[in-house]
C-alpha positions in Angstrom: -8.7 126.0 -9.1 -11.8 127.2 -10.9 -15.3 126.7 -9.8 -18.9 127.4 -10.6 -18.8 130.6 -8.5 -17.4 132.9 -11.2 -20.0 131.8 -13.9 -22.7 132.2 -11.2 -21.4 135.8 -10.5 -21.9 136.8 -14.1 -25.0 134.7 -14.8 -27.6 136.8 -16.6 -30.0 136.7 -13.6 -27.3 137.7 -11.1 -26.0 140.5 -13.3 -29.5 141.8 -13.9 -30.2 141.9 -10.2 -26.9 143.7 -9.6 -27.8 146.2 -12.4 -31.1 147.0 -10.8 -29.4 147.7 -7.4 -26.8 149.9 -9.0 -29.3 151.7 -11.1 -31.5 152.4 -8.1 -28.6 153.9 -6.2 -27.4 155.9 -9.2 -24.0 156.9 -7.7 -21.6 159.5 -9.2 -19.6 158.2 -12.2 -16.1 157.0 -12.0 -13.1 158.0 -14.1 -14.6 157.0 -17.3 -17.5 159.4 -16.8 -20.1 156.7 -17.5 -23.3 157.2 -15.6 -26.4 155.0 -15.2 -28.3 157.2 -17.6 -25.8 156.3 -20.4 -26.9 152.6 -20.5 -30.3 152.7 -18.8 -32.3 152.6 -22.0 -30.7 149.3 -23.2 -28.5 147.7 -20.6 -28.5 144.1 -21.8 -25.8 144.5 -24.5 -23.6 146.2 -22.0 -24.2 143.4 -19.5 -23.4 140.8 -22.1 -20.2 142.5 -23.0 -19.1 142.6 -19.3 -20.0 139.0 -18.8 -17.9 138.0 -21.8 -14.9 140.0 -20.6 -15.0 138.3 -17.2 -15.4 134.7 -18.5 -12.6 135.3 -21.1 -10.3 136.7 -18.4 -10.1 140.1 -20.1 -11.8 142.1 -17.4 -9.6 144.7 -15.8 -11.0 147.3 -13.3 -10.3 151.0 -13.7 -8.7 153.0 -10.9 -11.1 154.8 -8.7 -11.7 158.5 -8.7 -10.8 160.2 -5.5 -13.4 162.4 -3.8 -13.5 163.9 -0.3 -16.7 163.9 1.8 -17.2 165.7 5.1 -17.0 163.6 8.3 -19.6 164.1 11.0 -16.8 164.5 13.6 -15.1 167.2 11.4 -12.5 167.0 8.6 -12.9 165.0 5.4 -13.0 161.4 4.5 -11.4 160.0 1.3 -13.6 157.9 -0.9 -12.8 156.1 -4.1 -15.5 156.2 -6.8 -15.3 153.2 -9.0 -16.7 153.1 -12.6 -20.2 151.9 -13.2 -19.1 148.5 -14.6 -16.8 147.9 -11.7 -19.5 148.8 -9.2 -22.0 146.5 -10.9 -19.6 143.6 -10.9 -18.7 144.1 -7.3 -22.4 144.1 -6.5 -22.8 140.8 -8.4 -20.0 139.3 -6.3 -21.5 140.6 -3.1 -24.9 139.0 -3.9 -23.2 135.6 -4.0 -20.7 136.0 -1.2 -22.9 137.7 1.4 -25.1 134.6 2.0 -22.0 132.4 2.3 -20.4 134.8 4.8 -23.4 135.3 7.1 -23.3 131.9 8.8 -19.6 132.6 9.6 -20.2 135.9 11.2 -20.6 136.5 15.0 -23.8 138.0 16.4 -21.8 140.8 18.0 -21.3 142.7 14.6 -24.1 144.9 13.3 -22.8 146.9 10.4 -23.1 146.1 6.7 -25.1 142.9 7.2 -28.6 142.1 6.0 -31.2 142.2 8.7 -28.9 144.0 11.1 -28.7 147.7 11.9 -27.4 150.5 14.0 -30.7 150.5 15.9 -30.1 146.9 16.9 -26.5 147.7 18.0 -27.9 150.4 20.3 -30.5 148.0 21.6 -27.7 145.5 22.4 -25.9 148.1 24.4 -29.0 148.9 26.5 -29.7 145.2 27.0 -26.2 144.7 28.3 -26.7 147.5 30.8 -30.0 145.8 32.0 -28.1 142.6 32.5 -25.5 144.1 34.8 -22.7 145.1 32.4 -22.1 148.7 33.7 -18.4 149.2 32.8 -17.4 150.0 29.2 -14.3 149.7 27.0 -14.7 152.2 24.3 -12.6 151.4 21.2 -12.0 152.5 17.7 -9.7 150.9 15.1 -7.3 153.5 13.8 -7.8 154.1 10.0 -9.3 150.6 9.7 -10.3 150.4 6.0 -7.0 151.8 4.8 -5.0 149.6 7.2 -6.2 146.1 6.3 -3.2 143.9 5.6 -3.5 142.3 2.2 -1.8 139.1 3.2 -4.2 138.6 6.1 -7.1 139.7 3.9 -6.2 137.1 1.3 -6.3 134.4 4.0 -9.7 135.6 5.2 -11.1 135.6 1.7 -9.6 132.2 1.0 -11.5 130.7 3.9 -14.7 131.9 2.3 -13.9 131.5 -1.3 -11.8 128.4 -2.2 -11.9 129.1 -6.0 -8.9 130.8 -7.5 -10.8 132.6 -10.3 -13.2 134.5 -8.0 -10.3 135.3 -5.6 -8.4 136.6 -8.5 -11.2 138.9 -9.4 -11.2 140.3 -5.8 -7.4 140.7 -6.1 -7.8 142.9 -9.2 -10.0 145.3 -7.1 -7.5 145.4 -4.3 -4.8 146.6 -6.7 -6.8 148.9 -8.9 -5.6 152.0 -7.2 -7.0 155.6 -7.2 -6.4 158.7 -9.2 -6.3 162.0 -7.4 -5.1 165.3 -9.0 -3.5 163.4 -11.8 -1.6 160.9 -9.7 -2.2 157.2 -9.8 -1.6 155.5 -6.4 -1.8 151.7 -5.9 -1.9 151.0 -2.2 -0.1 148.1 -0.5 -2.6 148.0 2.3 -6.3 148.6 2.8 -9.5 148.5 0.9 -11.2 151.4 -0.9 -13.8 153.2 1.1 -16.6 153.6 -1.4 -16.3 150.1 -3.0 -19.4 148.0 -2.7 -17.4 145.0 -1.6 -15.3 146.7 1.0 -17.7 146.5 3.9 -18.0 142.7 3.5 -14.2 142.4 3.3 -13.9 144.5 6.5 -16.3 142.3 8.4 -14.4 139.2 7.2 -11.1 140.7 8.4 -12.5 141.8 11.8 -14.4 138.6 12.5 -11.5 137.1 14.5 -11.9 140.0 16.9 -15.6 139.1 17.4 -14.7 135.4 17.9 -11.9 136.2 20.4 -14.2 138.3 22.5 -16.9 135.7 22.5 -14.5 132.9 23.4 -13.2 134.9 26.3 -16.7 135.6 27.6 -16.7 139.4 26.8 -19.8 141.2 25.6 -18.8 143.0 22.4 -21.0 145.3 20.3 -19.2 146.2 17.0 -20.4 148.4 14.3 -17.7 148.3 11.5 -14.5 149.6 13.1 -16.3 151.3 16.0 -17.0 149.0 19.0 -17.4 148.8 22.8 -17.0 145.9 25.2 -19.4 145.8 28.1 -18.0 144.4 31.4 -19.4 143.6 34.8 -16.3 144.7 36.9 -12.9 146.1 36.7 -11.2 142.7 36.4 -13.3 141.9 33.4 -12.5 145.3 31.9 -8.8 144.7 32.2 -9.1 141.3 30.6 -11.2 142.7 27.8 -8.7 145.4 27.1 -5.9 142.8 26.9 -7.9 140.6 24.6 -8.8 143.4 22.2 -5.2 144.7 22.1 -3.7 141.2 21.5 -6.2 140.3 18.8 -5.8 143.6 16.9 -2.0 143.2 17.1 -2.3 139.8 15.4 -4.5 141.5 12.8 -1.8 144.2 12.3 -4.2 146.9 13.4 -4.0 149.3 16.2 -6.5 151.2 18.4 -7.0 155.0 18.0 -5.7 156.1 21.4 -7.8 159.3 21.6 -11.0 157.2 21.1 -10.1 154.2 23.2 -10.4 153.8 27.0 -12.5 152.8 30.0 -15.8 154.3 30.7 -19.2 153.5 32.3 -22.9 154.2 32.1 -22.5 156.2 35.3 -20.0 158.6 33.9 -21.5 158.5 30.4 -20.1 157.8 26.9 -21.1 158.3 23.3 -21.4 155.4 20.9 -22.8 155.3 17.4 -24.2 158.9 17.7 -26.0 158.1 21.0 -25.1 159.5 24.4 -25.5 156.9 27.1 -25.8 158.4 30.6 -27.1 156.4 33.5 -30.4 154.9 32.4 -30.9 157.4 29.7 -29.9 157.4 26.0 -30.1 160.5 23.8 -29.2 160.9 20.1 -26.4 163.4 19.7 -26.1 163.0 16.0 -28.4 165.2 13.8 -29.0 162.1 11.7 -30.6 160.2 14.5 -33.5 160.5 16.9 -35.6 158.4 19.3 -39.3 157.9 18.6 -42.1 157.9 21.2 -41.5 154.2 21.8 -37.8 154.8 22.6 -36.6 153.2 19.4 -33.7 154.8 17.5 -34.7 156.2 14.1 -32.7 157.8 11.2 -33.8 161.3 10.3 -34.1 162.2 6.6 -30.9 163.7 5.3 -30.2 165.8 2.1 -28.3 163.8 -0.4 -24.6 164.8 -0.6 -23.7 166.1 -4.1 -20.5 164.4 -5.0 -18.0 166.8 -6.7 -14.2 166.2 -7.0 -12.0 169.0 -5.6 -11.9 172.0 -7.8 -8.2 172.2 -8.6 -8.3 168.7 -10.1 -11.2 169.4 -12.5 -9.2 170.3 -15.6 -6.7 167.5 -15.2 -9.4 165.0 -14.4 -11.0 165.5 -17.8 -7.7 164.8 -19.5 -7.2 161.6 -17.4 -10.7 160.5 -18.2 -10.2 160.9 -22.0 -6.9 158.9 -21.8 -8.5 156.2 -19.7 -11.4 155.9 -22.1 -9.2 155.4 -25.1 -6.8 152.9 -23.6 -9.4 150.9 -21.6 -11.4 150.5 -24.9 -8.2 149.1 -26.5 -7.5 146.8 -23.6 -11.1 145.5 -23.4 -10.8 144.4 -27.1 -7.6 142.5 -26.2 -5.4 144.5 -28.7 -2.9 145.6 -26.1 -1.5 144.0 -23.0 -2.4 145.5 -19.7 1.1 146.6 -18.9 1.2 148.7 -22.1 -2.1 150.2 -21.2 -0.8 151.0 -17.8 2.3 152.7 -19.3 0.1 154.8 -21.6 -1.9 155.9 -18.7 1.2 156.8 -16.7 2.4 158.9 -19.6 -0.9 160.8 -19.5 -0.6 161.7 -15.8 1.1 165.0 -14.9 2.5 163.5 -11.8 3.6 159.9 -12.4 2.2 157.3 -10.0 2.9 153.6 -9.8 0.9 150.7 -11.4 2.2 147.4 -10.0 1.6 144.1 -11.8 -1.9 142.7 -11.3 -1.9 140.4 -8.3 -3.9 137.2 -7.8 -5.3 137.1 -4.3 
């Protein structure tokens, strides 16, 4: 079933708005090496070409480029850097789907939503304490973004987007894969951290958790995959724990055991970079601070310079040249996608897998 949604996604006005957002962010280039500066002087022909590819059914996303960024808690987090055209099209989809999704979302989630913030999540925690919720279930979904089940995600997207054509577009991004050190990997689970659309998909996926807690009368405060449940007494805490575990099991997710357990304001706990102890709250993250009025504020941070790992540099350039050549051929419709994929695999030093494109 087709609809008016896909033409609306690639309408000139929506694409131009998406272009302005992507241009302002000016993120690092993907595997094709194309940066904002390459098209900034005259973007309209580039946008028209992208629109034509989508409407003709010829659009295919590129694999992401793997980079690793430091985590505040230590270690490194994998990100997938999409190409400029893929980021722009995801932004165009987000601009249409976000307003459709917002009425469906629960008030207990605060991340990746317009008009909502980490500051409001912290304020909700303090309000819960003032209303007598002194016991806490601290919880964290283990490897959340990389663990989202594609079948369940398809069902969640289908409830929001009835049209096959737009769901098919989202399905292409789910299966686009990532290239790291010359190896192409197409995951069977998860969404790419770094994709513009991934936060919305994550909120869609976790919305049943928000609804289950609300239906059971539990006071949930969720910020992406990090959340707490505020409880009045031990019985409510045990019930909340059972509710969360049961719901996440149904979602084919699991809790991170080292970050999950009971706590209280009396004993103290840390949530979203803030240490709650008794009636006091103090920012423990160097990125946060409280102003004179007691409101949480973000401190200015230096911009992280995105660079792929050094050992992959030489091979990455060879992969990019190959991708440039074959993607150009595919975009003109002169070669089927499976032949382009085979040519790409031949260019990789370590062969990966490239499954058939899947409609969501």
